[in-house]
C-alpha positions as CSV (number, residue, x, y, z in Angstrom):
1,M,-0.2,0.1,-0.3
2,K,1.6,3.6,-1.3
3,R,0.6,6.0,1.6
4,I,0.1,9.5,-0.2
5,A,-0.6,13.2,1.5
6,I,-2.0,15.8,-0.7
7,L,-0.7,20.1,0.0
8,A,-3.2,22.5,-1.4
9,S,-4.0,25.7,-0.6
10,G,-8.0,26.0,-1.9
11,S,-11.3,24.4,-3.1
12,G,-9.6,21.2,-2.8
13,S,-11.9,20.0,-5.5
14,N,-8.5,18.0,-7.5
15,A,-8.0,16.5,-4.6
16,E,-11.0,15.3,-4.2
17,N,-11.3,13.5,-7.2
18,I,-7.7,12.3,-6.2
19,I,-9.2,10.3,-3.2
20,K,-13.0,9.0,-4.6
21,T,-10.7,7.7,-7.5
22,F,-7.9,6.4,-4.7
23,A,-11.1,5.1,-2.1
24,A,-11.6,2.0,-5.1
25,E,-7.4,1.2,-5.4
26,Q,-6.5,-1.9,-2.9
27,D,-2.4,-0.3,-4.1
28,L,-3.7,3.5,-3.2
29,D,-4.7,4.8,-0.2
30,V,-4.8,9.3,0.8
31,I,-3.5,9.1,4.8
32,L,-3.4,13.2,5.2
33,V,-4.5,16.5,3.2
34,L,-1.8,19.2,4.9
35,S,-2.8,23.0,3.4
36,N,-1.4,26.3,4.5
37,N,-4.8,28.4,4.4
38,P,-7.0,27.4,7.1
39,E,-10.0,29.0,5.2
40,A,-8.8,26.2,2.0
41,G,-12.3,24.2,1.1
42,V,-10.0,21.5,0.8
43,I,-10.0,20.8,4.7
44,K,-14.0,20.8,4.5
45,R,-13.9,18.1,1.6
46,A,-11.1,15.5,3.3
47,H,-13.3,15.7,6.2
48,K,-16.4,15.0,4.1
49,L,-14.6,12.0,2.8
50,N,-12.9,11.3,6.4
51,V,-9.8,12.2,5.3
52,P,-7.1,13.2,8.6
53,T,-6.2,17.3,7.6
54,L,-3.5,18.5,8.8
55,V,-3.2,23.2,8.6
56,F,0.4,24.7,8.4
57,S,2.6,27.9,8.7
58,R,5.3,29.2,6.3
59,R,7.1,28.9,9.4
60,N,6.7,25.1,10.8
61,F,6.3,24.4,6.4
62,E,10.1,24.3,6.5
63,K,10.4,21.3,9.7
64,E,7.8,19.9,10.6
65,V,6.1,19.0,7.6
66,V,8.3,17.1,6.2
67,E,8.6,14.8,10.6
68,I,4.9,15.0,9.9
69,L,5.0,13.7,6.4
70,Q,8.1,11.1,7.3
71,E,5.9,10.2,10.8
72,R,3.4,9.0,9.0
73,K,5.3,6.7,6.2
74,V,4.0,8.6,3.0
75,D,5.7,7.3,0.3
76,W,4.2,10.4,-2.1
77,V,4.0,14.2,-1.7
78,I,0.9,15.2,-4.6
79,L,0.3,19.2,-5.1
80,A,-3.2,19.5,-6.2
81,G,-3.8,23.4,-5.9
82,F,-0.9,24.2,-3.7
83,L,0.5,27.7,-4.5
84,W,3.6,28.0,-2.3
85,L,7.6,27.1,-3.2
86,V,8.3,23.3,-1.5
87,P,11.2,23.7,0.6
88,P,15.0,21.7,-0.5
89,T,14.2,19.7,2.8
90,L,10.5,18.3,1.7
91,I,12.4,17.6,-1.6
92,Q,15.8,15.8,-0.2
93,A,13.3,13.7,1.4
94,Y,10.7,12.7,-1.3
95,P,13.3,13.1,-4.8
96,N,11.6,12.3,-7.8
97,R,8.4,11.2,-5.4
98,I,6.3,15.0,-5.2
99,I,3.7,15.1,-8.3
100,N,2.4,19.4,-9.1
101,I,-0.5,19.6,-11.2
102,H,-0.3,23.2,-13.5
103,P,-3.7,24.2,-15.7
104,A,-1.2,25.2,-18.6
105,L,1.0,23.8,-20.9
106,L,4.2,24.3,-19.6
107,P,6.7,25.9,-19.6
108,N,4.7,28.6,-21.5
109,Y,2.9,30.9,-18.6
110,G,4.2,29.1,-15.7
111,G,6.5,30.8,-12.8
112,K,6.0,32.6,-9.7
113,G,1.8,34.4,-9.8
114,M,1.2,32.1,-12.3
115,W,-1.9,29.8,-11.2
116,G,-5.0,29.3,-11.9
117,H,-7.7,32.3,-12.9
118,H,-4.2,34.3,-13.5
119,V,-3.0,30.9,-16.7
120,H,-5.8,31.7,-18.1
121,E,-6.4,35.6,-17.7
122,A,-3.0,35.1,-20.2
123,V,-3.7,32.3,-21.9
124,V,-7.0,34.1,-23.3
125,A,-5.1,37.8,-23.4
126,N,-2.3,35.7,-25.6
127,K,-4.0,33.7,-28.0
128,E,-2.9,30.6,-27.7
129,S,-4.7,28.4,-29.9
130,H,-4.8,25.7,-27.3
131,S,-4.0,25.2,-23.6
132,G,-4.4,22.9,-21.6
133,I,-2.1,20.6,-18.5
134,T,0.4,19.6,-17.9
135,I,1.9,16.8,-14.7
136,H,5.4,17.3,-13.3
137,Y,8.1,16.7,-11.1
138,V,9.1,19.6,-8.8
139,N,11.6,20.4,-8.1
140,E,13.0,24.1,-6.7
141,K,11.4,26.1,-8.7
142,Y,7.8,26.7,-9.8
143,D,6.8,24.5,-13.1
144,E,10.2,23.7,-13.8
145,G,10.5,19.9,-12.4
146,E,10.2,17.1,-15.3
147,I,6.9,16.6,-17.1
148,I,5.1,14.0,-16.9
149,F,1.7,14.4,-18.6
150,Q,0.9,16.4,-20.9
151,A,-3.2,18.1,-22.5
152,K,-4.6,19.6,-24.6
153,C,-8.0,22.0,-25.4
154,A,-8.9,24.0,-27.8
155,L,-10.1,27.7,-27.3
156,E,-12.3,28.7,-29.1
157,E,-13.3,32.4,-31.1
158,K,-14.9,33.8,-27.9
159,E,-12.6,31.7,-24.9
160,T,-12.9,33.9,-22.1
161,P,-10.9,32.3,-19.0
162,E,-13.7,31.9,-17.4
163,S,-15.3,28.4,-20.1
164,L,-10.7,28.0,-20.8
165,A,-10.3,27.1,-17.0
166,A,-13.2,24.5,-16.9
167,K,-11.8,22.8,-19.7
168,V,-8.5,22.4,-18.2
169,H,-10.7,21.3,-14.7
170,E,-12.5,18.6,-17.3
171,L,-8.2,17.5,-18.6
172,E,-6.8,17.5,-15.0
173,Y,-9.6,15.5,-13.7
174,E,-9.6,13.2,-16.0
175,H,-6.4,12.6,-15.8
176,F,-4.9,13.5,-12.9
177,P,-5.5,10.5,-10.9
178,R,-4.4,7.9,-13.7
179,V,-1.7,9.9,-14.1
180,I,-0.2,9.4,-10.2
181,A,-1.7,6.1,-10.1
182,E,0.9,5.1,-13.0
183,E,3.6,7.2,-11.3
184,I,3.3,5.5,-8.3
185,R,2.7,2.5,-9.6
186,K,6.6,1.8,-12.5
């Protein structure tokens, strides 16, 4: 059984999708959801699904989070809408075992400040023909880890950031749990 922790900062729809998907798996178990935001919707979603949660501050992110993950024998860490840069201590504790999803086709529209609606607004403003998702390993820099998987969606002539976000969410829900499972089972 591979033990998984999810880090999230926001509503938690991707985290919920992962938890529900893995609930039916024999070898994958989401045992903990951690958030840097005490008001994050992911906390309520996790509670409804009987997954323990923990809220942490920037001060205790560097050391205590790693200790908690190791105490709970976490094998993999998944970022699902987590907005902080992951510290080197966590990356070193989980080399090639931290996976993130980004709502664009990296290397475009990545980096600090490029999350959620900011990404979709930039893609639409630049009149791109396509956007999508990138699932990647996490390294010391925002959105620069090795790419595992990408999926595309076309932008329509009258695309808005909101309509693009809906398309990207569909791709996230469809692919993120599957790609995580495939990587863990390698």
